[in-house]
BAKE-23249 format. One record per residue (C-alpha): residue number from 1; residue in one letter; y, x, z. Coordinates in Angstrom, 2 decimals. Each point is the difference from the previous one (the first is absolute). Example, Ala and Ser with C-alpha at 12.3 -4.5 7.8 and 13.67 -1.06 7.14 Angstrom:
2
<site><k>1</k><r>A</r><v>-4.50</v><u>12.30</u><w>7.80</w></site>
<site><k>2</k><r>S</r><v>3.44</v><u>1.37</u><w>-0.66</w></site>
//
This chain:
168
<site><k>1</k><r>X</r><v>4.29</v><u>39.72</u><w>5.80</w></site>
<site><k>2</k><r>X</r><v>3.64</v><u>-0.81</u><w>0.41</w></site>
<site><k>3</k><r>X</r><v>0.07</v><u>1.23</u><w>3.70</w></site>
<site><k>4</k><r>X</r><v>-1.42</v><u>3.38</u><w>-1.26</w></site>
<site><k>5</k><r>X</r><v>2.73</v><u>0.11</u><w>-2.71</w></site>
<site><k>6</k><r>X</r><v>2.66</v><u>-0.87</u><w>2.51</w></site>
<site><k>7</k><r>X</r><v>-1.30</v><u>2.67</u><w>2.47</w></site>
<site><k>8</k><r>X</r><v>0.03</v><u>2.70</u><w>-2.84</w></site>
<site><k>9</k><r>X</r><v>3.49</v><u>-0.93</u><w>-1.01</w></site>
<site><k>10</k><r>X</r><v>1.19</v><u>0.27</u><w>3.61</w></site>
<site><k>11</k><r>X</r><v>-1.66</v><u>3.32</u><w>0.46</w></site>
<site><k>12</k><r>X</r><v>1.65</v><u>1.28</u><w>-3.15</w></site>
<site><k>13</k><r>X</r><v>3.34</v><u>-1.26</u><w>1.20</w></site>
<site><k>14</k><r>X</r><v>-0.41</v><u>1.76</u><w>3.40</w></site>
<site><k>15</k><r>X</r><v>-0.98</v><u>3.37</u><w>-1.73</w></site>
<site><k>16</k><r>X</r><v>2.99</v><u>-0.35</u><w>-2.18</w></site>
<site><k>17</k><r>X</r><v>2.40</v><u>-0.60</u><w>2.81</w></site>
<site><k>18</k><r>X</r><v>-1.54</v><u>2.86</u><w>2.12</w></site>
<site><k>19</k><r>X</r><v>0.56</v><u>2.31</u><w>-2.95</w></site>
<site><k>20</k><r>X</r><v>3.58</v><u>-1.15</u><w>-0.26</w></site>
<site><k>21</k><r>X</r><v>0.58</v><u>0.68</u><w>3.68</w></site>
<site><k>22</k><r>X</r><v>-1.36</v><u>3.54</u><w>-0.51</w></site>
<site><k>23</k><r>X</r><v>2.33</v><u>0.61</u><w>-2.84</w></site>
<site><k>24</k><r>X</r><v>3.08</v><u>-0.69</u><w>2.22</w></site>
<site><k>25</k><r>X</r><v>1.31</v><u>3.03</u><w>1.73</w></site>
<site><k>26</k><r>X</r><v>-0.02</v><u>-0.39</u><w>3.82</w></site>
<site><k>27</k><r>X</r><v>2.63</v><u>1.80</u><w>1.82</w></site>
<site><k>28</k><r>X</r><v>-1.55</v><u>1.35</u><w>3.26</w></site>
<site><k>29</k><r>X</r><v>1.70</v><u>2.13</u><w>2.79</w></site>
<site><k>30</k><r>X</r><v>-1.40</v><u>1.55</u><w>3.03</w></site>
<site><k>31</k><r>X</r><v>1.90</v><u>0.92</u><w>3.20</w></site>
<site><k>32</k><r>X</r><v>-1.42</v><u>2.50</u><w>2.63</w></site>
<site><k>33</k><r>X</r><v>1.47</v><u>-1.61</u><w>3.17</w></site>
<site><k>34</k><r>X</r><v>-0.99</v><u>2.83</u><w>2.28</w></site>
<site><k>35</k><r>X</r><v>2.09</v><u>2.29</u><w>-2.19</w></site>
<site><k>36</k><r>X</r><v>2.87</v><u>-2.32</u><w>-0.01</w></site>
<site><k>37</k><r>X</r><v>-0.15</v><u>-0.18</u><w>3.86</w></site>
<site><k>38</k><r>X</r><v>-0.04</v><u>3.77</u><w>0.13</w></site>
<site><k>39</k><r>X</r><v>2.54</v><u>1.05</u><w>-2.52</w></site>
<site><k>40</k><r>X</r><v>2.59</v><u>-2.64</u><w>-0.07</w></site>
<site><k>41</k><r>X</r><v>3.28</v><u>0.96</u><w>1.68</w></site>
<site><k>42</k><r>X</r><v>-0.15</v><u>-3.33</u><w>2.01</w></site>
<site><k>43</k><r>X</r><v>-3.38</v><u>1.13</u><w>1.49</w></site>
<site><k>44</k><r>X</r><v>1.37</v><u>3.39</u><w>0.96</w></site>
<site><k>45</k><r>X</r><v>3.04</v><u>-1.60</u><w>1.60</w></site>
<site><k>46</k><r>X</r><v>-2.29</v><u>-2.53</u><w>1.91</w></site>
<site><k>47</k><r>X</r><v>-2.12</v><u>2.91</u><w>1.13</w></site>
<site><k>48</k><r>X</r><v>2.88</v><u>1.97</u><w>1.30</w></site>
<site><k>49</k><r>X</r><v>1.41</v><u>-3.11</u><w>1.74</w></site>
<site><k>50</k><r>X</r><v>-3.21</v><u>-0.57</u><w>1.75</w></site>
<site><k>51</k><r>X</r><v>-0.27</v><u>3.73</u><w>1.09</w></site>
<site><k>52</k><r>X</r><v>3.44</v><u>-0.18</u><w>1.38</w></site>
<site><k>53</k><r>X</r><v>-0.54</v><u>-3.35</u><w>1.80</w></site>
<site><k>54</k><r>X</r><v>-3.30</v><u>1.14</u><w>1.63</w></site>
<site><k>55</k><r>X</r><v>0.47</v><u>3.78</u><w>0.55</w></site>
<site><k>56</k><r>X</r><v>1.45</v><u>-0.32</u><w>3.43</w></site>
<site><k>57</k><r>X</r><v>-2.75</v><u>-2.16</u><w>1.25</w></site>
<site><k>58</k><r>X</r><v>-2.53</v><u>2.33</u><w>-1.45</w></site>
<site><k>59</k><r>X</r><v>1.58</v><u>2.94</u><w>1.75</w></site>
<site><k>60</k><r>X</r><v>0.04</v><u>-1.91</u><w>3.28</w></site>
<site><k>61</k><r>X</r><v>-3.73</v><u>-0.56</u><w>-0.36</w></site>
<site><k>62</k><r>X</r><v>-0.77</v><u>3.55</u><w>-0.81</w></site>
<site><k>63</k><r>X</r><v>2.02</v><u>0.98</u><w>3.14</w></site>
<site><k>64</k><r>X</r><v>-1.86</v><u>-2.41</u><w>2.20</w></site>
<site><k>65</k><r>X</r><v>-3.17</v><u>1.24</u><w>-1.30</w></site>
<site><k>66</k><r>X</r><v>0.95</v><u>3.64</u><w>0.66</w></site>
<site><k>67</k><r>X</r><v>1.11</v><u>-0.83</u><w>3.57</w></site>
<site><k>68</k><r>X</r><v>-3.20</v><u>-2.00</u><w>0.71</w></site>
<site><k>69</k><r>X</r><v>-2.14</v><u>3.04</u><w>-1.43</w></site>
<site><k>70</k><r>X</r><v>2.01</v><u>2.31</u><w>2.23</w></site>
<site><k>71</k><r>X</r><v>-0.57</v><u>-2.28</u><w>3.06</w></site>
<site><k>72</k><r>X</r><v>-3.78</v><u>-0.22</u><w>-0.70</w></site>
<site><k>73</k><r>X</r><v>-0.24</v><u>3.86</u><w>-0.20</w></site>
<site><k>74</k><r>X</r><v>1.98</v><u>0.40</u><w>3.28</w></site>
<site><k>75</k><r>X</r><v>-2.30</v><u>-2.48</u><w>1.67</w></site>
<site><k>76</k><r>X</r><v>-3.18</v><u>1.97</u><w>-1.27</w></site>
<site><k>77</k><r>X</r><v>1.55</v><u>3.38</u><w>1.24</w></site>
<site><k>78</k><r>X</r><v>1.12</v><u>-1.56</u><w>3.36</w></site>
<site><k>79</k><r>X</r><v>-3.10</v><u>-2.08</u><w>0.51</w></site>
<site><k>80</k><r>X</r><v>-1.86</v><u>2.45</u><w>2.32</w></site>
<site><k>81</k><r>X</r><v>2.80</v><u>0.27</u><w>2.45</w></site>
<site><k>82</k><r>X</r><v>0.87</v><u>-3.78</u><w>0.10</w></site>
<site><k>83</k><r>X</r><v>-1.27</v><u>-2.48</u><w>2.46</w></site>
<site><k>84</k><r>X</r><v>-2.33</v><u>-2.75</u><w>-1.20</w></site>
<site><k>85</k><r>X</r><v>2.71</v><u>-2.54</u><w>0.46</w></site>
<site><k>86</k><r>X</r><v>2.68</v><u>2.09</u><w>-1.95</w></site>
<site><k>87</k><r>X</r><v>-2.47</v><u>0.70</u><w>-2.76</w></site>
<site><k>88</k><r>X</r><v>-0.90</v><u>-3.58</u><w>-0.40</w></site>
<site><k>89</k><r>X</r><v>3.64</v><u>-1.12</u><w>-0.08</w></site>
<site><k>90</k><r>X</r><v>0.85</v><u>2.38</u><w>-2.70</w></site>
<site><k>91</k><r>X</r><v>-2.99</v><u>-0.95</u><w>-2.12</w></site>
<site><k>92</k><r>X</r><v>1.01</v><u>-3.74</u><w>0.45</w></site>
<site><k>93</k><r>X</r><v>3.68</v><u>1.05</u><w>-1.11</w></site>
<site><k>94</k><r>X</r><v>-1.33</v><u>1.89</u><w>-3.00</w></site>
<site><k>95</k><r>X</r><v>-2.25</v><u>-2.92</u><w>-1.07</w></site>
<site><k>96</k><r>X</r><v>2.91</v><u>-2.44</u><w>0.37</w></site>
<site><k>97</k><r>X</r><v>2.28</v><u>2.38</u><w>-2.10</w></site>
<site><k>98</k><r>X</r><v>-2.69</v><u>0.27</u><w>-2.56</w></site>
<site><k>99</k><r>X</r><v>-0.24</v><u>-3.67</u><w>-0.36</w></site>
<site><k>100</k><r>X</r><v>3.71</v><u>-0.38</u><w>-0.19</w></site>
<site><k>101</k><r>X</r><v>0.07</v><u>2.76</u><w>-2.68</w></site>
<site><k>102</k><r>X</r><v>-2.77</v><u>-1.72</u><w>-2.10</w></site>
<site><k>103</k><r>X</r><v>1.86</v><u>-3.40</u><w>0.33</w></site>
<site><k>104</k><r>X</r><v>3.19</v><u>1.57</u><w>-1.31</w></site>
<site><k>105</k><r>X</r><v>-1.68</v><u>1.76</u><w>-2.73</w></site>
<site><k>106</k><r>X</r><v>-1.68</v><u>-3.28</u><w>-1.00</w></site>
<site><k>107</k><r>X</r><v>3.29</v><u>-1.83</u><w>0.04</w></site>
<site><k>108</k><r>X</r><v>1.66</v><u>2.79</u><w>-2.03</w></site>
<site><k>109</k><r>X</r><v>-2.79</v><u>-0.18</u><w>-2.66</w></site>
<site><k>110</k><r>X</r><v>0.35</v><u>-3.78</u><w>-0.19</w></site>
<site><k>111</k><r>X</r><v>3.73</v><u>0.15</u><w>-0.39</w></site>
<site><k>112</k><r>X</r><v>-0.21</v><u>2.76</u><w>-2.57</w></site>
<site><k>113</k><r>X</r><v>-2.57</v><u>-2.08</u><w>-2.00</w></site>
<site><k>114</k><r>X</r><v>2.07</v><u>-3.05</u><w>0.13</w></site>
<site><k>115</k><r>X</r><v>3.17</v><u>1.83</u><w>-1.32</w></site>
<site><k>116</k><r>X</r><v>-1.98</v><u>1.67</u><w>-2.63</w></site>
<site><k>117</k><r>X</r><v>-1.22</v><u>-3.25</u><w>-1.21</w></site>
<site><k>118</k><r>X</r><v>3.46</v><u>-1.51</u><w>-0.01</w></site>
<site><k>119</k><r>X</r><v>1.37</v><u>2.93</u><w>-2.07</w></site>
<site><k>120</k><r>X</r><v>-3.00</v><u>0.03</u><w>-2.31</w></site>
<site><k>121</k><r>X</r><v>0.36</v><u>-3.80</u><w>-0.53</w></site>
<site><k>122</k><r>X</r><v>3.55</v><u>0.43</u><w>-1.01</w></site>
<site><k>123</k><r>X</r><v>-0.83</v><u>2.90</u><w>-2.36</w></site>
<site><k>124</k><r>X</r><v>-3.01</v><u>-2.01</u><w>-1.60</w></site>
<site><k>125</k><r>X</r><v>2.32</v><u>-3.17</u><w>-0.45</w></site>
<site><k>126</k><r>X</r><v>2.61</v><u>2.22</u><w>-1.85</w></site>
<site><k>127</k><r>X</r><v>-2.58</v><u>1.81</u><w>-2.06</w></site>
<site><k>128</k><r>X</r><v>-1.53</v><u>-3.32</u><w>-0.94</w></site>
<site><k>129</k><r>X</r><v>3.25</v><u>-1.39</u><w>-1.20</w></site>
<site><k>130</k><r>X</r><v>0.58</v><u>3.22</u><w>-2.16</w></site>
<site><k>131</k><r>X</r><v>-3.51</v><u>-0.51</u><w>-1.48</w></site>
<site><k>132</k><r>X</r><v>0.73</v><u>-3.50</u><w>-0.79</w></site>
<site><k>133</k><r>X</r><v>3.47</v><u>1.04</u><w>-1.75</w></site>
<site><k>134</k><r>X</r><v>-1.98</v><u>2.59</u><w>-2.01</w></site>
<site><k>135</k><r>X</r><v>-2.66</v><u>-2.55</u><w>-0.84</w></site>
<site><k>136</k><r>X</r><v>2.58</v><u>-2.52</u><w>-1.24</w></site>
<site><k>137</k><r>X</r><v>2.34</v><u>2.53</u><w>-1.69</w></site>
<site><k>138</k><r>X</r><v>-2.79</v><u>1.79</u><w>-1.93</w></site>
<site><k>139</k><r>X</r><v>-2.06</v><u>-2.96</u><w>-0.72</w></site>
<site><k>140</k><r>X</r><v>-3.20</v><u>1.09</u><w>1.79</w></site>
<site><k>141</k><r>X</r><v>-2.93</v><u>-2.31</u><w>-0.13</w></site>
<site><k>142</k><r>X</r><v>-1.67</v><u>1.50</u><w>3.11</w></site>
<site><k>143</k><r>X</r><v>0.90</v><u>2.65</u><w>2.64</w></site>
<site><k>144</k><r>X</r><v>-2.51</v><u>1.18</u><w>2.45</w></site>
<site><k>145</k><r>X</r><v>0.24</v><u>1.73</u><w>3.22</w></site>
<site><k>146</k><r>X</r><v>-2.35</v><u>2.41</u><w>1.53</w></site>
<site><k>147</k><r>X</r><v>-2.87</v><u>0.03</u><w>-2.73</w></site>
<site><k>148</k><r>X</r><v>-2.95</v><u>2.18</u><w>0.50</w></site>
<site><k>149</k><r>X</r><v>0.65</v><u>1.77</u><w>-3.40</w></site>
<site><k>150</k><r>X</r><v>3.11</v><u>-0.23</u><w>-2.27</w></site>
<site><k>151</k><r>X</r><v>1.14</v><u>1.86</u><w>-2.93</w></site>
<site><k>152</k><r>X</r><v>3.26</v><u>1.99</u><w>0.14</w></site>
<site><k>153</k><r>X</r><v>1.02</v><u>-2.07</u><w>-3.00</w></site>
<site><k>154</k><r>X</r><v>0.25</v><u>-3.19</u><w>1.96</w></site>
<site><k>155</k><r>X</r><v>1.35</v><u>1.57</u><w>3.28</w></site>
<site><k>156</k><r>X</r><v>3.55</v><u>-1.09</u><w>0.67</w></site>
<site><k>157</k><r>X</r><v>0.15</v><u>1.29</u><w>3.61</w></site>
<site><k>158</k><r>X</r><v>2.73</v><u>2.52</u><w>-0.99</w></site>
<site><k>159</k><r>X</r><v>2.08</v><u>-2.75</u><w>-1.55</w></site>
<site><k>160</k><r>X</r><v>-0.30</v><u>-2.16</u><w>3.28</w></site>
<site><k>161</k><r>X</r><v>0.87</v><u>3.03</u><w>2.14</w></site>
<site><k>162</k><r>X</r><v>3.05</v><u>0.75</u><w>-2.19</w></site>
<site><k>163</k><r>X</r><v>1.21</v><u>-3.57</u><w>0.15</w></site>
<site><k>164</k><r>X</r><v>-0.48</v><u>-0.15</u><w>3.72</w></site>
<site><k>165</k><r>X</r><v>1.85</v><u>3.22</u><w>0.40</w></site>
<site><k>166</k><r>X</r><v>2.88</v><u>-1.26</u><w>-2.16</w></site>
<site><k>167</k><r>X</r><v>0.48</v><u>-2.95</u><w>2.39</w></site>
<site><k>168</k><r>X</r><v>2.44</v><u>0.32</u><w>2.85</w></site>
//
């Protein structure tokens, strides 16, 4: 009988404490990381920096591709009048040039991806520091990033973007 009484008393205490927790107001915030990465001035500066850094290589790749396409068209046009040896040599040259172009394109994509990750990492670190400052200053209990659904009432994305933009 005493075990039953103790269990009932424990259940009553748990219910009372759960009710007390619900009565406290939780301060919850939500940050849309994608929007921060798209709208913050730092993100725009990083994007412009990457475009400047990689535009020359991208143009070189496009020019190389145009020249390769022109050489392929010339081979196709001249093919009926070429000797078998000359046609074979030009085809091998085109295949080699195409491999070289594909290799350069792959290296370009890898370098670009690496630099994007570096710039994105720096931006994420700064954004997380700003979020932590807001969390501490405004006494949030919880700040979520990238929730499936969030009310505009708890969305602090604009506040984070403004704080990032205010930094130098």
